[in-house]
N, C-alpha and C positions, 0 to 999 in steps of 0.2 A: 606455026603462028607466023604471020607476016611481020616483016621488019618494022612496018609502020604502026604496029599495035602490040608492042611487047607487054608482058605481064609485069607492070611496075607494082610497087608496094601498095598503092591505093587500090588498084584492081584486085590484087590478092586479098586485101582486107575486106573489100566489098563482096567478093565471091565467097569468102569464108563466112561473112555475116549472113549472106543469103542461105548458104547451106545449113548453118547452125539454126537459123530461124525456121527453115522449112523442116528440118529434122524434128524440131521441138513442137511445131504446130500442125504440120501437114497441110498448111495453107500457102498458096502462092504468095510470093513476097514482093511488095512494092517499095519504091524509093522512100516514101514517107515512113514506112515501117522501119527500114534500115536506119534512117536519120534519127528516129525516135528511140529505138532500142539500143543502138550502138554509137558510141561517141567517136565518130570518125573525123570530126572537125571540118566537114564539108556540107554543103547545102543539098536538099533533095534534088535540085536541078542538076548539080554536078554528079550526084549518084545516078540520076537517070541517064546522063550521057555515058557514064562508065558502064552502066548495065547494058546500054545499047551496044557498046564495044564487046562486052562479055558474051552477048547473044550472037554477035557476028562471028566471034571466035568459036562458037559452038559449046560454050561452057554452061550457059543457061538457056532456057527456052520458055516460050509462052504457051500455056494451055489455052485451048480454043475458047473456053468459057470464062476466062479471067484476064484482068488487066495486069496481074502480077506475074512474076517469073518463078520458075522452079529449076533446080539444077538438072543438067543432062547427065547421062552416064559418063560422058567425057569430063564434065565438071566434077563429079564425084571422084573420078580417077585422078584428076589433077589435085584435088583436095587431099586424097589419101597419100599420093606420092610426094607432094611438095609442101603441103600446108599443115597437115595433121600433127598435133603434138601428142606426146605420150600421156595417157590418162593415169593418174595416180589413184589406185584403189584405196579405199579407206581401211584402217586397221580392222574395222568390224567386218567388212566384206571379205578380207583375207582370212580372218579367223573363222568366218562361217564356212568357207570352202574347206579349209584345213580340218575343221571339226567333222565335216561330212566324210572326209576320207579317213579320219581316225576311227570311225565306227567299224566294228568288226564284221567281216563277211567271210563266208566259207569258199565261195566260188568266184572265179574271174568274171563269169557272166554277170554276177550281181554287181561287181565293181563297175563294169562297163554300162550296165543298165542304169545304175545310180548316177554315173557321169552324165548320161543323156538327160535324165530328169533334173539334175542339179543345174546344168547349163541352161536348159530351157526355162526353168523356173526363175532364175535370177536375171535373164535377159528378155524373156517373153518372146523369144524367137524359136525356131525349130532347131533342135540339136541332132547331130548325126555322129555316131561313133562306130568306127570299124574295129572289130576284135583283132587281137594279134594274129598274124599269119600262122597258119597251122604248121608250116614247115620250120618255123622258128622255135616251135615248142619242143621241150625235152620229153622223151617218152618215159612213162612211169610203169606201164603195165600193158602187156599184149596177151591176148588169149584167142586161140583157135577152137571154135565149137562146131561139132558136126551137125549139119542140117539134113543132108541126105547123101546118097552115093554121088560122089563127084562135086559136092557143094559143102562149103563151110562158112561160118560167120567169123570174120576177123574183127575183134573188138580191140580198140586202141585207146588207152587212157593216158592223158598227158598230165604233167605237173600242173597244179592249179585246178584240176577237176574237169577239164575239157574231155569229152568222150566222143569217139567216132566209131561207127560200126557199119560194116558192109558185107554183103554176101560175095564170096569169091569161088571161082572154079578151082578144084584141086584134082590131082590124079585119083581115079576111082579106087585104086588099090590102097590108098591111105586108110589106116585103121584109126579107131578112137585113141589107141595107145600112141600111134605116130603123132597125132595132133597134140596130144597131151605132152609128149616129150619135146616136140618143137616149141610149144608154148613155154615150157619150163626153161629151155635153153635160151630162147629169145629174152625172157624176163631176166635171166641171169646176166646176159651180155649187153642188152640194148639201153639200159637205163641212163647212161651218160650221153646218149646220142640225141641230136635233133633230127627231124626228118630230112632236112637238107644235107645233113652229114652222111646219111646212109647211102651206100653204093651197093650194087648187086654183088660185087666181089666180097664186101664185108659180110653180107648175108650168106654167101656161099661158105665162107669160113665158119660161120656160126652153125649153119645147118649141117655141116660136115660132121659135127659132133653127134648128130642124131641119126642121120641116115647114111649108110656107107655106100649105097649104090650111087654112082656118079650121076646117072641120068636123073634120078629123083632129086638129088641135091640141086642140080641145075634148075629143075622144074620148080621146086618150092622157092628157091632164091629169086627166080624171075617173077614168080607170082607175088611174093612179098614186096620185092622192089617196085613192081608196078603199082600195087595197091597201096603201099605205104607212101611212096614218094610221089606218085601221081595224084594223090588226094587233092581235093580243091584247096588251093593255097590261100584262098581268101577266107578270113574268119567271118563271123556273123556280123550283121549291121544292126545297130540299135538306134531307134528314133525316139526323140523326146519332144513333147509339146507340139505335135503336128498341127493341132487345131489353134495354136497361138496365132497363126497367120490370120485367122478370121477376125482378130481384134484390131488388125491394122487397117486404117482407112482406105489404103490403096486397093484392098481386096474386098471391098463391098460389091464389086462387080462379080456376079455369080459365075460368069464364063471364065474369068481369070482364076477364081478359086478352083473351079472344076479342073482346068488344065493343070494347075499346080498340084493339087491333091492326086490327080491321076499319075503324074510323073513321080511323086513321092511313094506311090504304091509299087513302083517297078525297081527291083533290086539292082538291075543293070545300070539304071540312071543314077541311083545313089552311089554306086561304085565309081561311076564317071565323075561325079561331083567330088568324091573323096580322093580320087587318084590324081594327085598333083604332078603334072609333067615337069614342074620345076624342081622336083626332088624334095628333100626334107626341108623343114622350116615352116614359116607361116606364109600363106598366100591369100590374097583378096581378089575375087572375081566379081565384077560389077555389071549388073544388067545383062546387056547383050553379049558380054564376054562369056556368059553361060549359054551354050547353044541349045540346051534342052528346052522343049516346048513348055511354057508356063514358068519355067525357072529363069527365063530371060527377062523377067520382070523383077528379079530378086538379086540380092548380093549374097555371096557365099564366102565365109572366112574359114580356111582350113589350116590345121597345124598338125605336124606329126608328133607322136609320142614315142618314147624309147624304152627299151628294156636292156639293161646292161650295155648301154651305149649304142645299141643297134635299133634302127627304125622298126617299130612293131606294128603300128597302125596310125589312124588319122582321126582327129576330132574335127567336126565341122559345125558351123553355125549359119543357118539360112534365115534371112529376113528380107524386108523390103529394101530397095536401094536407099530409101530414107532411113538408113540404119545409123545407130549411134556408134560409129566406127571406132573412135578412140577407146571407149569403155569396153566395147565388144572384143576388141583386140587384146586388151589387158586381161580380160576375164578368160579368154581362150588360152592365153599364155599361162595364166595361173593354174587353170584346171589341167592343162597338159603337163605342167611340171609336177603337180600333185599326183596325177595318174601314173606318170612314169615312176615316181618314187614308191607308190604303194604297190605297183606290180612287181617290183624287185623281189619281194618276199615270196611271190608265187613261182619265181623262176630261179 
């Protein structure tokens, strides 16, 4: 911003008034609307002059079909970084969220799916939730089942009910008895390990109890190390309220909706949205800060949730740039804290 046009208090108040009015109505905002709705103590003419300055600064812009102004992506960014105040959720809103997490569920998947539905229903935006990383999960049960000569099915069950299974190649000389003994020894020894703690040397020691021939020990350890520790580290992604976006005035344009929904169908794009390069904590990306096609018209709030102090996954909220940022941020924080708390008992 140029020295000649600093953001003094009056400009800040007018920008905040424009953003609040536009978020509320989805209608471009004129100086008379600002003068009428907000007691700023200045005339519409003064507000017009200040709005001209705000437009020159790139904080607001004029749609082609309207005399009013709307916030730019840069305007929203300035608002979020410099003007936005913390939103105090009501006791009823807090109690509603807590009550939803107090309801008993048997599987982690249910908790995560419920999180997506809960967040989307109370915000009317699209909710995205990534499941805990597989490598952070503690093993509960491992089983090797014979499929055919040289092939077995490796079934891995984690605490909390997550199940993975995959076909693996094994030495052709392995018998059903070998697979059973390996399964038993693994179950006896691995239950306190997470996948990221497993090393091939650990598995060699464990398998040594079963098979005395050194070559076969090395083979089975290498196989298990590869298939257990190279499993897809990313958990499942849960979406809630995808069609909520259709209720937003900005998305009456069919082409906008098509591009957005197409992006939301692609898991790689969802992972990009949830993968905050800034690390743990809460992040807000506005409009063009999201590089994905269709999503560059939206804002995305993400926050990491934790299990026993370690980052386990991410919660996201996707809506129009005309998002109710203060309330959305407070709700994401509340849901993240409650999810972290309830997942403790699964781990």
